[in-house]
py3Dmol code that shows the C-alpha trace and the ligand (Angstrom):
import py3Dmol

protein = """\
ATOM      1  CA  MET A   1      -1.080 -14.838 -30.533  1.00  0.00           C
ATOM      2  CA  TRP A   2       2.021 -15.992 -32.483  1.00  0.00           C
ATOM      3  CA  GLY A   3       4.725 -13.379 -32.896  1.00  0.00           C
ATOM      4  CA  VAL A   4       3.385 -11.056 -30.211  1.00  0.00           C
ATOM      5  CA  PRO A   5       5.514 -11.096 -27.040  1.00  0.00           C
ATOM      6  CA  ARG A   6       3.499 -11.988 -23.985  1.00  0.00           C
ATOM      7  CA  VAL A   7       3.721  -9.272 -21.364  1.00  0.00           C
ATOM      8  CA  ALA A   8       2.890 -10.253 -17.818  1.00  0.00           C
ATOM      9  CA  LYS A   9       0.049  -8.418 -16.111  1.00  0.00           C
ATOM     10  CA  PRO A  10       1.175  -5.778 -13.604  1.00  0.00           C
ATOM     11  CA  ILE A  11       1.820  -6.571  -9.952  1.00  0.00           C
ATOM     12  CA  GLY A  12       0.309  -4.062  -7.514  1.00  0.00           C
ATOM     13  CA  ILE A  13       2.290  -3.156  -4.399  1.00  0.00           C
ATOM     14  CA  LEU A  14       0.663  -1.472  -1.417  1.00  0.00           C
ATOM     15  CA  GLY A  15       3.090  -0.861   1.413  1.00  0.00           C
ATOM     16  CA  GLY A  16       2.120   0.471   4.808  1.00  0.00           C
ATOM     17  CA  THR A  17       2.281   0.065   8.520  1.00  0.00           C
ATOM     18  CA  PHE A  18      -1.099  -1.712   8.547  1.00  0.00           C
ATOM     19  CA  ASN A  19      -1.490  -0.947  12.239  1.00  0.00           C
ATOM     20  CA  PRO A  20      -4.073  -2.395  11.714  1.00  0.00           C
ATOM     21  CA  ILE A  21      -5.171  -3.142   8.138  1.00  0.00           C
ATOM     22  CA  HIS A  22      -8.705  -1.825   7.517  1.00  0.00           C
ATOM     23  CA  LEU A  23     -11.422  -1.823   4.867  1.00  0.00           C
ATOM     24  CA  GLY A  24      -9.990   1.332   3.243  1.00  0.00           C
ATOM     25  CA  HIS A  25      -6.840  -0.625   2.352  1.00  0.00           C
ATOM     26  CA  LEU A  26      -8.719  -3.764   1.346  1.00  0.00           C
ATOM     27  CA  ARG A  27     -11.413  -2.167  -0.781  1.00  0.00           C
ATOM     28  CA  SER A  28      -8.759  -0.064  -2.547  1.00  0.00           C
ATOM     29  CA  GLY A  29      -6.802  -3.238  -3.279  1.00  0.00           C
ATOM     30  CA  VAL A  30      -9.784  -5.044  -4.769  1.00  0.00           C
ATOM     31  CA  GLU A  31     -10.890  -2.063  -6.872  1.00  0.00           C
ATOM     32  CA  LEU A  32      -7.374  -1.594  -8.235  1.00  0.00           C
ATOM     33  CA  CYS A  33      -7.113  -5.271  -9.181  1.00  0.00           C
ATOM     34  CA  ASP A  34     -10.186  -4.724 -11.366  1.00  0.00           C
ATOM     35  CA  ARG A  35      -9.401  -1.230 -12.685  1.00  0.00           C
ATOM     36  CA  LEU A  36      -5.785  -1.981 -13.607  1.00  0.00           C
ATOM     37  CA  ASP A  37      -6.302  -5.668 -14.420  1.00  0.00           C
ATOM     38  CA  LEU A  38      -3.536  -6.627 -12.000  1.00  0.00           C
ATOM     39  CA  ALA A  39      -2.124 -10.135 -11.761  1.00  0.00           C
ATOM     40  CA  GLU A  40      -2.120  -9.704  -7.987  1.00  0.00           C
ATOM     41  CA  LEU A  41      -1.915  -7.080  -5.313  1.00  0.00           C
ATOM     42  CA  ARG A  42       0.693  -7.472  -2.575  1.00  0.00           C
ATOM     43  CA  PHE A  43       0.295  -5.849   0.800  1.00  0.00           C
ATOM     44  CA  ILE A  44       3.812  -5.267   2.117  1.00  0.00           C
ATOM     45  CA  PRO A  45       3.828  -4.511   5.847  1.00  0.00           C
ATOM     46  CA  CYS A  46       6.826  -2.458   6.895  1.00  0.00           C
ATOM     47  CA  ALA A  47       8.937  -3.585   9.831  1.00  0.00           C
ATOM     48  CA  ILE A  48      10.606  -0.298  10.752  1.00  0.00           C
ATOM     49  CA  PRO A  49       8.735   2.700   9.284  1.00  0.00           C
ATOM     50  CA  PRO A  50      11.274   5.348   8.230  1.00  0.00           C
ATOM     51  CA  HIS A  51       8.929   8.288   8.963  1.00  0.00           C
ATOM     52  CA  ARG A  52       7.180   7.455  12.207  1.00  0.00           C
ATOM     53  CA  PRO A  53       7.909   5.796  15.549  1.00  0.00           C
ATOM     54  CA  VAL A  54       8.135   1.993  15.495  1.00  0.00           C
ATOM     55  CA  PRO A  55       4.589   0.764  16.274  1.00  0.00           C
ATOM     56  CA  GLU A  56       4.003  -0.913  19.612  1.00  0.00           C
ATOM     57  CA  VAL A  57       2.293  -3.787  17.796  1.00  0.00           C
ATOM     58  CA  SER A  58       4.981  -6.034  16.309  1.00  0.00           C
ATOM     59  CA  ALA A  59       5.510  -6.361  12.573  1.00  0.00           C
ATOM     60  CA  THR A  60       4.667 -10.052  12.909  1.00  0.00           C
ATOM     61  CA  ALA A  61       1.267  -9.265  14.474  1.00  0.00           C
ATOM     62  CA  ARG A  62       0.518  -6.535  11.896  1.00  0.00           C
ATOM     63  CA  SER A  63       1.399  -8.937   9.120  1.00  0.00           C
ATOM     64  CA  GLU A  64      -0.715 -11.685  10.668  1.00  0.00           C
ATOM     65  CA  MET A  65      -3.716  -9.316  10.632  1.00  0.00           C
ATOM     66  CA  VAL A  66      -3.099  -8.681   6.924  1.00  0.00           C
ATOM     67  CA  ARG A  67      -2.924 -12.439   6.330  1.00  0.00           C
ATOM     68  CA  GLN A  68      -6.217 -13.009   8.104  1.00  0.00           C
ATOM     69  CA  ALA A  69      -7.880 -10.040   6.365  1.00  0.00           C
ATOM     70  CA  ILE A  70      -7.171 -11.349   2.851  1.00  0.00           C
ATOM     71  CA  GLN A  71      -8.343 -14.928   3.426  1.00  0.00           C
ATOM     72  CA  GLY A  72     -10.565 -15.937   0.525  1.00  0.00           C
ATOM     73  CA  ALA A  73      -9.474 -13.080  -1.796  1.00  0.00           C
ATOM     74  CA  PRO A  74      -7.247 -14.876  -4.327  1.00  0.00           C
ATOM     75  CA  GLN A  75      -5.736 -11.749  -5.929  1.00  0.00           C
ATOM     76  CA  LEU A  76      -4.653 -10.265  -2.611  1.00  0.00           C
ATOM     77  CA  ARG A  77      -1.344 -11.436  -1.107  1.00  0.00           C
ATOM     78  CA  VAL A  78       0.886 -10.516   1.798  1.00  0.00           C
ATOM     79  CA  ASP A  79       4.602 -10.156   1.126  1.00  0.00           C
ATOM     80  CA  GLU A  80       6.748 -10.258   4.270  1.00  0.00           C
ATOM     81  CA  ARG A  81      10.108  -9.298   2.762  1.00  0.00           C
ATOM     82  CA  GLU A  82      10.418  -6.117   4.845  1.00  0.00           C
ATOM     83  CA  LEU A  83      10.077  -8.196   8.032  1.00  0.00           C
ATOM     84  CA  ARG A  84      13.186 -10.122   7.013  1.00  0.00           C
ATOM     85  CA  ARG A  85      15.346  -7.040   6.324  1.00  0.00           C
ATOM     86  CA  ALA A  86      17.335  -5.197   8.964  1.00  0.00           C
ATOM     87  CA  GLY A  87      17.204  -1.419   9.267  1.00  0.00           C
ATOM     88  CA  PRO A  88      14.511   1.029   8.117  1.00  0.00           C
ATOM     89  CA  SER A  89      12.010  -0.418   5.627  1.00  0.00           C
ATOM     90  CA  TYR A  90      12.797   1.715   2.601  1.00  0.00           C
ATOM     91  CA  THR A  91      10.367   1.268  -0.293  1.00  0.00           C
ATOM     92  CA  VAL A  92      13.151   1.808  -2.806  1.00  0.00           C
ATOM     93  CA  ASP A  93      14.961  -1.296  -1.475  1.00  0.00           C
ATOM     94  CA  THR A  94      11.754  -3.324  -1.711  1.00  0.00           C
ATOM     95  CA  LEU A  95      11.199  -2.217  -5.307  1.00  0.00           C
ATOM     96  CA  ARG A  96      14.798  -3.068  -6.232  1.00  0.00           C
ATOM     97  CA  GLU A  97      14.297  -6.597  -4.896  1.00  0.00           C
ATOM     98  CA  LEU A  98      10.978  -6.974  -6.713  1.00  0.00           C
ATOM     99  CA  ARG A  99      12.506  -5.667  -9.935  1.00  0.00           C
ATOM    100  CA  GLN A 100      15.322  -8.231  -9.684  1.00  0.00           C
ATOM    101  CA  GLU A 101      12.727 -10.974  -9.326  1.00  0.00           C
ATOM    102  CA  ASN A 102      10.457  -9.632 -12.095  1.00  0.00           C
ATOM    103  CA  ALA A 103      12.741  -8.170 -14.741  1.00  0.00           C
ATOM    104  CA  SER A 104      10.132  -6.944 -17.226  1.00  0.00           C
ATOM    105  CA  THR A 105       6.828  -7.250 -15.346  1.00  0.00           C
ATOM    106  CA  PRO A 106       5.054  -3.926 -14.804  1.00  0.00           C
ATOM    107  CA  LEU A 107       5.172  -3.014 -11.109  1.00  0.00           C
ATOM    108  CA  CYS A 108       2.564  -0.580  -9.747  1.00  0.00           C
ATOM    109  CA  LEU A 109       3.455   1.128  -6.478  1.00  0.00           C
ATOM    110  CA  ILE A 110       0.178   2.246  -4.907  1.00  0.00           C
ATOM    111  CA  MET A 111      -0.162   4.990  -2.319  1.00  0.00           C
ATOM    112  CA  GLY A 112      -2.824   7.273  -0.912  1.00  0.00           C
ATOM    113  CA  SER A 113      -2.848  10.965  -1.812  1.00  0.00           C
ATOM    114  CA  ASP A 114      -1.606  11.770   1.720  1.00  0.00           C
ATOM    115  CA  ALA A 115       1.482   9.614   1.204  1.00  0.00           C
ATOM    116  CA  PHE A 116       2.072  11.048  -2.285  1.00  0.00           C
ATOM    117  CA  GLY A 117       2.105  14.573  -0.824  1.00  0.00           C
ATOM    118  CA  ASN A 118       5.130  13.555   1.279  1.00  0.00           C
ATOM    119  CA  LEU A 119       6.893  11.550  -1.407  1.00  0.00           C
ATOM    120  CA  THR A 120       9.914  13.836  -1.730  1.00  0.00           C
ATOM    121  CA  THR A 121      10.841  13.039   1.901  1.00  0.00           C
ATOM    122  CA  TRP A 122      11.171   9.316   1.059  1.00  0.00           C
ATOM    123  CA  HIS A 123      14.625   7.749   0.832  1.00  0.00           C
ATOM    124  CA  GLU A 124      15.877   8.022  -2.793  1.00  0.00           C
ATOM    125  CA  TRP A 125      12.370   9.097  -3.802  1.00  0.00           C
ATOM    126  CA  ASP A 126      13.347  10.018  -7.347  1.00  0.00           C
ATOM    127  CA  GLN A 127      14.397   6.406  -8.047  1.00  0.00           C
ATOM    128  CA  LEU A 128      10.899   5.035  -7.364  1.00  0.00           C
ATOM    129  CA  ILE A 129       9.380   5.944 -10.738  1.00  0.00           C
ATOM    130  CA  ASP A 130      12.306   4.272 -12.537  1.00  0.00           C
ATOM    131  CA  LEU A 131      11.514   1.035 -10.739  1.00  0.00           C
ATOM    132  CA  ALA A 132       7.695   1.090 -10.844  1.00  0.00           C
ATOM    133  CA  HIS A 133       4.635   2.986 -12.003  1.00  0.00           C
ATOM    134  CA  LEU A 134       3.072   5.159  -9.305  1.00  0.00           C
ATOM    135  CA  ILE A 135      -0.657   4.849  -8.644  1.00  0.00           C
ATOM    136  CA  VAL A 136      -2.041   7.571  -6.402  1.00  0.00           C
ATOM    137  CA  ILE A 137      -5.442   6.853  -4.903  1.00  0.00           C
ATOM    138  CA  SER A 138      -7.675   9.575  -3.563  1.00  0.00           C
ATOM    139  CA  ARG A 139      -8.098   9.553   0.184  1.00  0.00           C
ATOM    140  CA  PRO A 140     -10.997  11.381   1.848  1.00  0.00           C
ATOM    141  CA  GLY A 141      -9.733  14.487   3.603  1.00  0.00           C
ATOM    142  CA  ALA A 142      -6.286  14.346   1.968  1.00  0.00           C
ATOM    143  CA  ARG A 143      -5.698  16.918  -0.780  1.00  0.00           C
ATOM    144  CA  PRO A 144      -2.075  17.771  -0.270  1.00  0.00           C
ATOM    145  CA  SER A 145      -0.548  20.632  -2.193  1.00  0.00           C
ATOM    146  CA  LEU A 146       2.282  19.345  -4.352  1.00  0.00           C
ATOM    147  CA  ASN A 147       5.724  20.903  -4.132  1.00  0.00           C
ATOM    148  CA  SER A 148       7.517  21.911  -7.324  1.00  0.00           C
ATOM    149  CA  ARG A 149       9.363  18.576  -7.674  1.00  0.00           C
ATOM    150  CA  LEU A 150       6.134  16.585  -7.398  1.00  0.00           C
ATOM    151  CA  SER A 151       4.353  18.934  -9.817  1.00  0.00           C
ATOM    152  CA  GLN A 152       7.177  18.325 -12.264  1.00  0.00           C
ATOM    153  CA  LEU A 153       6.865  14.573 -11.780  1.00  0.00           C
ATOM    154  CA  VAL A 154       3.142  14.823 -12.555  1.00  0.00           C
ATOM    155  CA  ARG A 155       3.812  16.891 -15.685  1.00  0.00           C
ATOM    156  CA  ASP A 156       6.462  14.442 -16.892  1.00  0.00           C
ATOM    157  CA  CYS A 157       4.810  11.108 -16.093  1.00  0.00           C
ATOM    158  CA  GLU A 158       1.009  11.395 -15.704  1.00  0.00           C
ATOM    159  CA  VAL A 159      -1.213   9.258 -17.931  1.00  0.00           C
ATOM    160  CA  ASN A 160      -4.988   8.912 -17.787  1.00  0.00           C
ATOM    161  CA  ASP A 161      -5.466   5.421 -19.148  1.00  0.00           C
ATOM    162  CA  ALA A 162      -5.084   2.514 -16.733  1.00  0.00           C
ATOM    163  CA  ARG A 163      -4.238   0.230 -19.686  1.00  0.00           C
ATOM    164  CA  SER A 164      -0.967   2.130 -20.171  1.00  0.00           C
ATOM    165  CA  MET A 165       0.372   0.279 -17.127  1.00  0.00           C
ATOM    166  CA  HIS A 166       0.415  -2.913 -19.202  1.00  0.00           C
ATOM    167  CA  HIS A 167       2.644  -1.499 -21.916  1.00  0.00           C
ATOM    168  CA  ALA A 168       5.663  -0.415 -19.869  1.00  0.00           C
ATOM    169  CA  ALA A 169       7.414  -1.861 -16.824  1.00  0.00           C
ATOM    170  CA  SER A 170       7.699   1.450 -14.943  1.00  0.00           C
ATOM    171  CA  GLY A 171       7.805   5.225 -15.356  1.00  0.00           C
ATOM    172  CA  LEU A 172       4.124   6.274 -15.440  1.00  0.00           C
ATOM    173  CA  LEU A 173       1.927   8.046 -12.895  1.00  0.00           C
ATOM    174  CA  LEU A 174      -1.808   7.468 -12.630  1.00  0.00           C
ATOM    175  CA  PHE A 175      -4.358   9.092 -10.294  1.00  0.00           C
ATOM    176  CA  GLN A 176      -7.354   6.955  -9.400  1.00  0.00           C
ATOM    177  CA  GLU A 177     -10.598   7.970  -7.663  1.00  0.00           C
ATOM    178  CA  LEU A 178     -11.864   4.924  -5.815  1.00  0.00           C
ATOM    179  CA  THR A 179     -14.852   4.441  -3.541  1.00  0.00           C
ATOM    180  CA  PRO A 180     -14.094   6.957  -0.782  1.00  0.00           C
ATOM    181  CA  LEU A 181     -13.765   5.274   2.613  1.00  0.00           C
ATOM    182  CA  ALA A 182     -12.758   7.683   5.357  1.00  0.00           C
ATOM    183  CA  ILE A 183     -11.149   5.002   7.517  1.00  0.00           C
ATOM    184  CA  SER A 184      -7.707   5.274   9.091  1.00  0.00           C
ATOM    185  CA  SER A 185      -5.647   3.008  11.314  1.00  0.00           C
ATOM    186  CA  SER A 186      -5.101   5.847  13.774  1.00  0.00           C
ATOM    187  CA  GLU A 187      -8.856   6.307  14.237  1.00  0.00           C
ATOM    188  CA  ILE A 188      -9.228   2.541  14.746  1.00  0.00           C
ATOM    189  CA  ARG A 189      -6.518   2.587  17.420  1.00  0.00           C
ATOM    190  CA  ARG A 190      -8.236   5.552  19.079  1.00  0.00           C
ATOM    191  CA  LEU A 191     -11.613   3.780  19.097  1.00  0.00           C
ATOM    192  CA  VAL A 192     -10.188   0.582  20.592  1.00  0.00           C
ATOM    193  CA  GLY A 193      -8.319   2.600  23.204  1.00  0.00           C
ATOM    194  CA  ALA A 194     -11.594   4.308  24.141  1.00  0.00           C
ATOM    195  CA  GLY A 195     -13.359   0.964  24.457  1.00  0.00           C
ATOM    196  CA  LYS A 196     -15.512   1.555  21.366  1.00  0.00           C
ATOM    197  CA  SER A 197     -16.433  -0.876  18.601  1.00  0.00           C
ATOM    198  CA  ILE A 198     -14.437  -1.081  15.350  1.00  0.00           C
ATOM    199  CA  ARG A 199     -16.793  -3.578  13.787  1.00  0.00           C
ATOM    200  CA  TYR A 200     -17.350  -2.977  10.023  1.00  0.00           C
ATOM    201  CA  LEU A 201     -14.231  -0.790   9.817  1.00  0.00           C
ATOM    202  CA  VAL A 202     -12.036  -3.885   9.716  1.00  0.00           C
ATOM    203  CA  PRO A 203     -12.769  -7.482   8.663  1.00  0.00           C
ATOM    204  CA  ASP A 204     -14.309  -9.587  11.425  1.00  0.00           C
ATOM    205  CA  ALA A 205     -11.129 -11.678  11.659  1.00  0.00           C
ATOM    206  CA  VAL A 206      -9.065  -8.550  12.359  1.00  0.00           C
ATOM    207  CA  ASN A 207     -11.601  -7.328  14.908  1.00  0.00           C
ATOM    208  CA  ASP A 208     -11.416 -10.695  16.671  1.00  0.00           C
ATOM    209  CA  TYR A 209      -7.584 -10.746  16.552  1.00  0.00           C
ATOM    210  CA  ILE A 210      -7.328  -7.272  18.093  1.00  0.00           C
ATOM    211  CA  LEU A 211      -9.730  -8.135  20.909  1.00  0.00           C
ATOM    212  CA  ALA A 212      -8.249 -11.593  21.567  1.00  0.00           C
ATOM    213  CA  ASN A 213      -4.711 -10.165  21.825  1.00  0.00           C
ATOM    214  CA  GLY A 214      -5.637  -7.009  23.705  1.00  0.00           C
ATOM    215  CA  LEU A 215      -4.074  -4.732  21.068  1.00  0.00           C
ATOM    216  CA  TYR A 216      -4.429  -0.938  21.198  1.00  0.00           C
ATOM    217  CA  GLN A 217      -5.849  -0.969  24.727  1.00  0.00           C
ATOM    218  CA  GLU A 218      -5.230   2.127  26.824  1.00  0.00           C
ATOM    219  CA  LYS A 219      -2.489   1.338  29.310  1.00  0.00           C
ATOM    220  CA  PRO A 220      -3.493   2.026  32.912  1.00  0.00           C
ATOM    221  CA  PRO A 221      -1.571   5.091  34.208  1.00  0.00           C
TER     222      PRO A 221
END
"""
ligand_1 = """\
31
LIG
P -2.425 5.831 10.176
O -3.799 6.343 10.458
O -1.769 5.112 11.325
O -1.524 6.892 9.558
P -3.259 4.599 7.650
O -4.717 4.342 7.829
O -2.836 5.783 6.820
O -2.528 4.652 9.065
P -1.149 3.006 6.469
O -0.821 1.591 6.781
O -0.198 4.042 6.922
O -2.619 3.271 7.078
O -1.472 3.195 4.925
C -0.841 2.478 3.897
C -1.211 3.126 2.566
O -2.635 3.038 2.359
C -0.865 4.610 2.471
O -0.384 4.871 1.159
C -2.185 5.320 2.713
O -2.254 6.568 2.064
C -3.179 4.331 2.090
N -4.492 4.385 2.742
C -4.754 4.181 4.046
N -6.070 4.292 4.301
C -6.667 4.595 3.125
C -8.038 4.861 2.749
N -9.031 4.849 3.642
N -8.286 5.133 1.440
C -7.255 5.168 0.550
N -5.964 4.929 0.841
C -5.658 4.646 2.115
"""
view = py3Dmol.view(width=600, height=400)
view.addModel(protein, "pdb")
view.setStyle({"model": 0}, {"cartoon": {"style": "trace"}})
view.addModel(ligand_1, "xyz")
view.setStyle({"model": 1}, {"stick": {}})
view.zoomTo()
view.show()
């Protein structure tokens, strides 16, 4: 419409180790594209996780599994910027880069409730909400108690309407209940290591990639 500034649709950002990516990540991404009317959702595999040991599976292989998993889903993308950066993959650095590239576009940083419960341990955690909205998705089995700083963040920033994300570039917090899928990468690694099937927990292409490359196999003693 004439006279009304056009605001770009929000970009969703889902960072993780993706070791490997599974249907819990993918279904959450698709549902959030619809719920929040996102322009796109970017999976951002981390190279060097700040809070856990560096995975045995390389960042390149983890990213390749993401790429194969999202084939044919036009709104889902993989963004490899953390693979190109040296040092720990801090989310705040990633958001600063994205903000430089998208000055006024709403950015939605998505995380599971387990990750949100640990947010105050993240590098420069209090800068995140200035750079992006936070979208916290329920995760089966994860109901972390929130410390006083997170409770304050919720009181200050929580909104209930997904549409609000379109009217500001950052600064809001939204909880979303999605289809609960009790799938985790660690359980997938455990199953593969035990010689069990992971079919229908991951896309077929990811299943095939893991088997073809012998990932997550128990090492002989
Ligand atoms: P691991 O079991 O190795 O800890 P993970 O399954 O939690 O891995 P990550 O790559 O660490 O996978 O997760 C990336 C993000 O996706 C995190 O914010 C996490 O909370 C969220 N997430 C992972 N699995 C699910 C799920 N089944 N439902 C909702 N959110 C999820």
